[in-house]
Structures are given as structure tokens and as C-alpha cells.
C-alpha positions as a Markdown table, in Angstrom:
| # | Residue | x | y | z |
|---|---|---|---|---|
| 1 | Met | 27.9 | 36.1 | 2.2 |
| 2 | Pro | 31.2 | 35.6 | 3.7 |
| 3 | Lys | 32.4 | 32.0 | 3.8 |
| 4 | Tyr | 33.1 | 32.6 | 7.6 |
| 5 | Asp | 29.2 | 33.0 | 8.2 |
| 6 | Ala | 28.2 | 29.9 | 6.5 |
| 7 | Met | 30.3 | 27.8 | 8.3 |
| 8 | Thr | 28.6 | 25.6 | 11.2 |
| 9 | Val | 30.0 | 25.6 | 14.8 |
| 10 | Val | 31.8 | 22.1 | 14.3 |
| 11 | Glu | 33.3 | 23.4 | 10.9 |
| 12 | His | 34.9 | 26.3 | 13.3 |
| 13 | Leu | 36.2 | 24.1 | 15.9 |
| 14 | Ser | 37.6 | 21.6 | 13.3 |
| 15 | Glu | 39.4 | 24.4 | 11.6 |
| 16 | Leu | 40.9 | 26.0 | 15.2 |
| 17 | Arg | 41.9 | 22.4 | 15.6 |
| 18 | Thr | 43.8 | 21.9 | 12.4 |
| 19 | Arg | 45.5 | 25.3 | 12.7 |
| 20 | Ile | 46.5 | 24.5 | 16.4 |
| 21 | Ile | 47.9 | 21.1 | 15.2 |
| 22 | Arg | 50.2 | 22.9 | 13.0 |
| 23 | Ile | 51.4 | 25.6 | 15.5 |
| 24 | Leu | 52.3 | 22.9 | 18.0 |
| 25 | Ile | 53.7 | 20.8 | 15.2 |
| 26 | Val | 55.9 | 23.8 | 14.1 |
| 27 | Leu | 56.8 | 25.1 | 17.7 |
| 28 | Met | 57.9 | 21.6 | 18.6 |
| 29 | Leu | 60.4 | 21.4 | 15.5 |
| 30 | Ala | 61.8 | 24.9 | 16.6 |
| 31 | Met | 62.2 | 23.7 | 20.1 |
| 32 | Ile | 64.2 | 21.1 | 18.9 |
| 33 | Ala | 66.4 | 23.6 | 16.8 |
| 34 | Gly | 66.4 | 25.5 | 20.3 |
| 35 | Phe | 67.9 | 22.7 | 22.1 |
| 36 | Phe | 71.1 | 22.8 | 19.6 |
| 37 | Leu | 71.2 | 26.9 | 20.0 |
| 38 | Ala | 70.5 | 26.7 | 24.0 |
| 39 | Gln | 74.1 | 26.2 | 25.0 |
| 40 | Arg | 75.6 | 28.9 | 22.9 |
| 41 | Ile | 73.2 | 31.5 | 24.1 |
| 42 | Leu | 73.7 | 30.4 | 27.9 |
| 43 | Ile | 77.3 | 31.0 | 27.2 |
| 44 | Tyr | 77.0 | 34.3 | 25.3 |
| 45 | Phe | 74.5 | 35.4 | 28.9 |
| 46 | Lys | 77.2 | 34.1 | 31.1 |
| 47 | Thr | 79.9 | 36.3 | 29.1 |
| 48 | Val | 78.1 | 39.6 | 29.3 |
| 49 | Pro | 76.9 | 42.0 | 31.9 |
| 50 | Pro | 74.9 | 41.4 | 34.5 |
| 51 | Ala | 75.8 | 37.9 | 34.6 |
| 52 | Ser | 79.4 | 37.7 | 33.6 |
| 53 | Val | 80.0 | 39.3 | 37.2 |
| 54 | Ile | 78.1 | 36.7 | 39.3 |
| 55 | Ala | 78.1 | 33.0 | 39.7 |
| 56 | Trp | 75.4 | 30.9 | 38.8 |
| 57 | His | 74.6 | 27.8 | 41.0 |
| 58 | Ala | 72.5 | 24.8 | 40.6 |
| 59 | Phe | 70.1 | 24.2 | 43.4 |
| 60 | Ser | 68.3 | 21.2 | 41.9 |
| 61 | Pro | 69.7 | 18.2 | 39.6 |
| 62 | Met | 66.6 | 19.7 | 37.5 |
| 63 | Asp | 68.0 | 22.9 | 36.8 |
| 64 | Gly | 70.1 | 22.6 | 33.9 |
| 65 | Leu | 67.3 | 20.6 | 32.4 |
| 66 | Arg | 65.1 | 23.4 | 33.0 |
| 67 | Ile | 67.0 | 25.9 | 31.4 |
| 68 | Tyr | 67.9 | 24.4 | 28.6 |
| 69 | Met | 63.7 | 23.3 | 28.1 |
| 70 | Met | 63.1 | 27.7 | 28.9 |
| 71 | Leu | 65.6 | 28.9 | 26.6 |
| 72 | Ala | 64.3 | 26.3 | 23.9 |
| 73 | Phe | 60.9 | 27.7 | 24.2 |
| 74 | Val | 61.8 | 31.0 | 23.9 |
| 75 | Ile | 63.9 | 30.8 | 20.9 |
| 76 | Ala | 60.6 | 28.7 | 19.5 |
| 77 | Leu | 58.4 | 31.2 | 20.4 |
| 78 | Ala | 60.6 | 34.0 | 18.9 |
| 79 | Cys | 61.1 | 32.3 | 15.9 |
| 80 | Thr | 57.4 | 31.0 | 15.1 |
| 81 | Leu | 55.4 | 34.1 | 16.3 |
| 82 | Pro | 54.9 | 34.9 | 12.3 |
| 83 | Phe | 53.8 | 31.6 | 11.6 |
| 84 | Ile | 51.5 | 31.7 | 14.6 |
| 85 | Leu | 50.2 | 35.0 | 13.9 |
| 86 | Tyr | 49.7 | 33.9 | 10.0 |
| 87 | Gln | 47.5 | 31.1 | 11.3 |
| 88 | Leu | 45.5 | 33.1 | 13.4 |
| 89 | Trp | 45.1 | 35.4 | 10.3 |
| 90 | Gly | 43.9 | 32.5 | 8.4 |
| 91 | Phe | 41.3 | 31.5 | 11.2 |
| 92 | Val | 39.7 | 35.1 | 11.6 |
| 93 | Lys | 40.2 | 36.3 | 7.9 |
| 94 | Asn | 36.6 | 34.4 | 6.6 |
| 95 | Gly | 34.9 | 37.1 | 8.9 |
| 96 | Leu | 36.7 | 40.1 | 7.8 |
| 97 | Thr | 35.9 | 42.1 | 4.4 |
| 98 | Pro | 38.8 | 41.8 | 1.7 |
| 99 | Asp | 40.2 | 45.3 | 2.8 |
| 100 | Glu | 40.3 | 44.1 | 6.5 |
| 101 | Gln | 42.3 | 40.6 | 5.5 |
| 102 | Arg | 44.8 | 42.8 | 3.4 |
| 103 | Ala | 45.6 | 45.0 | 6.6 |
| 104 | Ala | 45.7 | 42.2 | 9.1 |
| 105 | Leu | 47.9 | 40.4 | 6.9 |
| 106 | Thr | 50.3 | 43.4 | 6.3 |
| 107 | Tyr | 50.6 | 44.1 | 10.1 |
| 108 | Ile | 51.9 | 40.8 | 10.8 |
| 109 | Pro | 55.5 | 41.5 | 9.9 |
| 110 | Tyr | 55.2 | 44.7 | 12.0 |
| 111 | Thr | 54.2 | 42.6 | 14.8 |
| 112 | Phe | 57.1 | 40.8 | 14.6 |
| 113 | Leu | 59.1 | 43.7 | 14.4 |
| 114 | Cys | 58.0 | 45.2 | 17.7 |
| 115 | Phe | 58.2 | 42.2 | 19.2 |
| 116 | Ile | 62.2 | 42.1 | 18.7 |
| 117 | Ile | 62.6 | 45.9 | 19.5 |
| 118 | Gly | 60.7 | 45.4 | 22.7 |
| 119 | Leu | 62.8 | 42.4 | 23.3 |
| 120 | Ser | 66.0 | 44.3 | 22.7 |
| 121 | Phe | 65.1 | 47.1 | 24.8 |
| 122 | Ala | 63.7 | 45.0 | 27.9 |
| 123 | Tyr | 67.2 | 42.9 | 28.4 |
| 124 | Phe | 69.7 | 45.8 | 27.1 |
| 125 | Val | 67.8 | 48.8 | 29.1 |
| 126 | Val | 65.4 | 47.4 | 32.0 |
| 127 | Phe | 66.7 | 44.0 | 33.0 |
| 128 | Pro | 70.4 | 45.5 | 33.8 |
| 129 | Met | 68.5 | 48.2 | 35.7 |
| 130 | Cys | 66.5 | 45.7 | 37.8 |
| 131 | Met | 69.6 | 43.6 | 38.5 |
| 132 | Lys | 71.8 | 47.2 | 39.3 |
| 133 | Phe | 69.1 | 47.8 | 41.9 |
| 134 | Thr | 68.4 | 44.2 | 43.5 |
| 135 | Thr | 72.2 | 44.0 | 43.9 |
| 136 | Gly | 72.6 | 47.3 | 45.4 |
| 137 | Ile | 70.0 | 46.3 | 48.1 |
| 138 | Ser | 71.7 | 43.2 | 48.6 |
| 139 | Asp | 75.1 | 45.1 | 49.2 |
| 140 | Arg | 73.4 | 47.8 | 51.3 |
| 141 | Leu | 72.4 | 44.9 | 53.8 |
| 142 | Gly | 75.7 | 43.0 | 53.7 |
| 143 | Leu | 74.5 | 40.2 | 51.8 |
| 144 | Val | 76.4 | 38.0 | 49.7 |
| 145 | Pro | 74.5 | 37.0 | 46.4 |
| 146 | Thr | 74.6 | 33.4 | 45.4 |
| 147 | Tyr | 72.1 | 33.1 | 42.4 |
| 148 | Gly | 70.5 | 29.7 | 41.3 |
| 149 | Val | 70.8 | 29.5 | 37.4 |
| 150 | Ala | 67.0 | 28.9 | 37.0 |
| 151 | Gln | 65.7 | 31.8 | 39.4 |
| 152 | Tyr | 68.1 | 34.5 | 37.7 |
| 153 | Phe | 66.5 | 33.1 | 34.1 |
| 154 | Gly | 63.1 | 33.5 | 35.9 |
| 155 | Phe | 63.7 | 36.6 | 37.0 |
| 156 | Met | 65.1 | 37.8 | 33.5 |
| 157 | Leu | 62.0 | 36.4 | 31.6 |
| 158 | Asn | 59.6 | 37.9 | 34.2 |
| 159 | Ile | 60.7 | 41.3 | 33.1 |
| 160 | Ile | 61.4 | 40.8 | 29.7 |
| 161 | Leu | 58.3 | 39.1 | 28.2 |
| 162 | Pro | 55.8 | 41.4 | 29.6 |
| 163 | Leu | 57.6 | 44.4 | 28.0 |
| 164 | Ser | 58.2 | 42.7 | 24.5 |
| 165 | Leu | 54.1 | 41.9 | 24.7 |
| 166 | Ala | 53.7 | 45.6 | 25.4 |
| 167 | Phe | 55.4 | 46.9 | 22.4 |
| 168 | Glu | 52.7 | 45.3 | 20.6 |
| 169 | Leu | 50.2 | 47.9 | 21.4 |
| 170 | Pro | 50.5 | 50.1 | 18.6 |
| 171 | Ile | 50.0 | 47.5 | 16.3 |
| 172 | Ile | 46.8 | 46.1 | 17.9 |
| 173 | Val | 45.6 | 49.8 | 18.2 |
| 174 | Met | 46.0 | 50.1 | 14.1 |
| 175 | Phe | 44.3 | 46.8 | 13.7 |
| 176 | Leu | 41.5 | 47.6 | 15.8 |
| 177 | Thr | 40.9 | 50.9 | 14.3 |
| 178 | Lys | 40.7 | 49.4 | 10.9 |
| 179 | Leu | 38.1 | 46.9 | 12.3 |
| 180 | Arg | 36.5 | 50.3 | 13.6 |
| 181 | Leu | 36.5 | 48.8 | 17.3 |
| 182 | Leu | 38.6 | 52.0 | 18.5 |
| 183 | Asn | 39.3 | 55.5 | 17.2 |
| 184 | Pro | 41.5 | 58.5 | 18.2 |
| 185 | Leu | 38.5 | 60.0 | 20.2 |
| 186 | Leu | 38.1 | 57.0 | 22.3 |
| 187 | Leu | 41.9 | 56.6 | 23.0 |
| 188 | His | 42.1 | 60.3 | 23.7 |
| 189 | Lys | 38.7 | 59.9 | 26.0 |
| 190 | Phe | 40.3 | 56.9 | 28.2 |
| 191 | Arg | 43.7 | 58.3 | 28.2 |
| 192 | Arg | 43.9 | 59.0 | 31.9 |
| 193 | Tyr | 42.7 | 55.4 | 32.6 |
| 194 | Ala | 45.0 | 53.7 | 30.0 |
| 195 | Tyr | 47.7 | 55.7 | 31.9 |
| 196 | Leu | 46.7 | 54.5 | 35.1 |
| 197 | Val | 46.5 | 50.8 | 33.6 |
| 198 | Leu | 50.2 | 51.4 | 32.4 |
| 199 | Val | 51.5 | 52.8 | 35.8 |
| 200 | Ile | 50.3 | 49.7 | 37.5 |
| 201 | Thr | 51.7 | 47.3 | 35.0 |
| 202 | Ala | 55.2 | 49.1 | 35.2 |
| 203 | Ser | 55.2 | 48.8 | 38.9 |
| 204 | Leu | 54.4 | 44.9 | 38.7 |
| 205 | Ile | 57.3 | 44.5 | 36.3 |
| 206 | Ser | 60.3 | 46.8 | 37.8 |
| 207 | Pro | 61.8 | 47.1 | 40.9 |
| 208 | Pro | 59.7 | 48.9 | 43.8 |
| 209 | Asp | 61.5 | 52.1 | 43.5 |
| 210 | Leu | 60.1 | 55.5 | 41.6 |
| 211 | Val | 63.4 | 55.7 | 38.9 |
| 212 | Ser | 62.6 | 51.8 | 38.0 |
| 213 | His | 59.1 | 52.7 | 37.6 |
| 214 | Leu | 59.2 | 55.9 | 35.6 |
| 215 | Met | 62.2 | 54.0 | 33.3 |
| 216 | Val | 59.5 | 51.7 | 32.5 |
| 217 | Ala | 56.3 | 53.6 | 32.5 |
| 218 | Ile | 57.8 | 56.0 | 30.4 |
| 219 | Pro | 58.3 | 54.2 | 27.2 |
| 220 | Met | 54.7 | 52.5 | 27.8 |
| 221 | Phe | 53.3 | 56.0 | 27.5 |
| 222 | Gly | 55.5 | 56.6 | 24.7 |
| 223 | Leu | 54.3 | 53.8 | 22.9 |
| 224 | Tyr | 50.5 | 54.8 | 24.0 |
| 225 | Glu | 51.0 | 58.0 | 22.4 |
| 226 | Ile | 52.3 | 56.7 | 19.1 |
| 227 | Ser | 49.4 | 54.4 | 19.1 |
| 228 | Val | 47.0 | 57.2 | 19.2 |
| 229 | Val | 49.1 | 58.6 | 16.3 |
| 230 | Leu | 48.8 | 55.9 | 14.5 |
| 231 | Ser | 45.1 | 55.4 | 15.0 |
| 232 | Arg | 44.5 | 59.1 | 14.0 |
| 233 | Val | 46.4 | 58.1 | 10.4 |
| 234 | Val | 44.3 | 55.2 | 9.9 |
| 235 | His | 40.7 | 56.8 | 11.2 |
| 236 | Arg | 41.9 | 59.4 | 8.8 |
| 237 | Gln | 42.4 | 57.1 | 6.1 |
| 238 | Gln | 39.0 | 55.5 | 6.4 |
| 239 | Leu | 37.2 | 58.9 | 6.5 |
| 240 | Gln | 38.8 | 60.1 | 3.2 |
| 241 | Lys | 37.9 | 56.8 | 1.7 |
| 242 | Ala | 34.4 | 57.3 | 2.8 |
| 243 | His | 34.0 | 60.5 | 1.6 |
| 244 | Leu | 35.5 | 59.5 | -2.0 |
| 245 | Thr | 33.1 | 56.7 | -2.0 |
| 246 | Ala | 30.3 | 59.1 | -1.3 |
| 247 | Leu | 31.2 | 61.5 | -4.0 |
| 248 | Ile | 31.2 | 58.3 | -6.4 |
């Protein structure tokens, strides 16, 4: 019987509390390091498009501190994501089979890689597109753009973070297929509903025009199709292993 089954509810909660405390400690240490990097990153953002052609303003005495906190948290989150995933794996591993434990641990580096790829795509492709659209609307209306630094970064993160998380979809689907909670047939059956959810998501995180929606939705469709292919690969491996086991 797995160790997970033998643990009491109190022991589960105690272990969960311990792992959350570890995550918070590492996150706080990373945020301290992030404070030293925040100014350099802020200067970098200021010297590259689209921020290089606009002026930032502080509308509150707290805006500067708010930006420091925001950047430090994003830096800390990106740096500690592998550790967070490892702690999550450590909490659930006792309820998994040895094969599932190895699979979950193997997926952790790829999860971090997908997050970085999504972050890069969102910042270098989608965010400039969104800024171009919104500034174009302001120009056509004869408005003079006056950007608050807190509002600028809030707008940027509202676009970047959801897309970065969306890039985790293939890894999540592979893992759930490994646990036999998903399979290619199920993904194919619910493809139309999945596309509807992706279109709604794309419309929420992109400017309100068809071109912007498509530029965000199409990569999401691609991620879903990649997820289906990867699920098919994992499912085929499971069938082959089951067949060999039956022959033995």
C-alpha cells in the first residue's frame, strides 16, 4: 500500500504546511534578490519598444514602490517556479505509482521551459501588438497618451502572465494522459468545446479587434493540437507497455 494512503489527514495537512512554508521562504529570498535586479530590468524596458517612445508618469507617491514590488515578485516567481513544482511533486508523489512519480519529475524542467517560451512570445509578439492597437485608437481620437508606470506594467502583466501559463497546456495534457485521466479520443471529442474556451480566453487577454484575437487564439489552437499529438504518443506507449505485460 502506498505511503500516501497510510497517512492521516492531519499528517497530510502538516506536510502541506511544511511545503508551503518552504515555498514562501524561497519566494521571499528570491524577491529580495529581485529588488536588486528590478531597477536594471525597469531601465531595460524603458530603452526598448514600445516603452522607448512613450513617457512614464507616477500618479501616486507609491507608484515607484509598487513597480519595484511587482517586478521583484515576477522575477521571484519565474526563478522559483521549478522549486514550487518540485514541492508540489513531493506532496503528491506518495499517491502515485513509481512510474507516475518518474514521469511527473521528468516533466518539471519542461514545464519551466514552456513557461519561458510563453513569456517570450507574449512579451515580444503579443504585447507590442496590443500596444500598437491601443495607441492607434488614441491617435485616431486625437488623444495625447499619458501613461502611468503602474498602469503600463499592470496592462503588460495582464497580457503576459495568462499567455505564459497557457503554454503549460501540452505538459499538463501529457501528465494527465500519463495518469490515464485524459486520452487522445477524449481530447478529439471535446475539441470544438476546447476551441470555444480558447477563443473566449484570447478575446479576454487581447485588444477588442478580430486580428488581435486571431493572433492570440491561433497559437493557443496550435498548443492544443500539440497537446493532442503528445497525448497520442503517451497513450500509444501505455498501450504498447500493456501489450508487452500481457504477453509476459
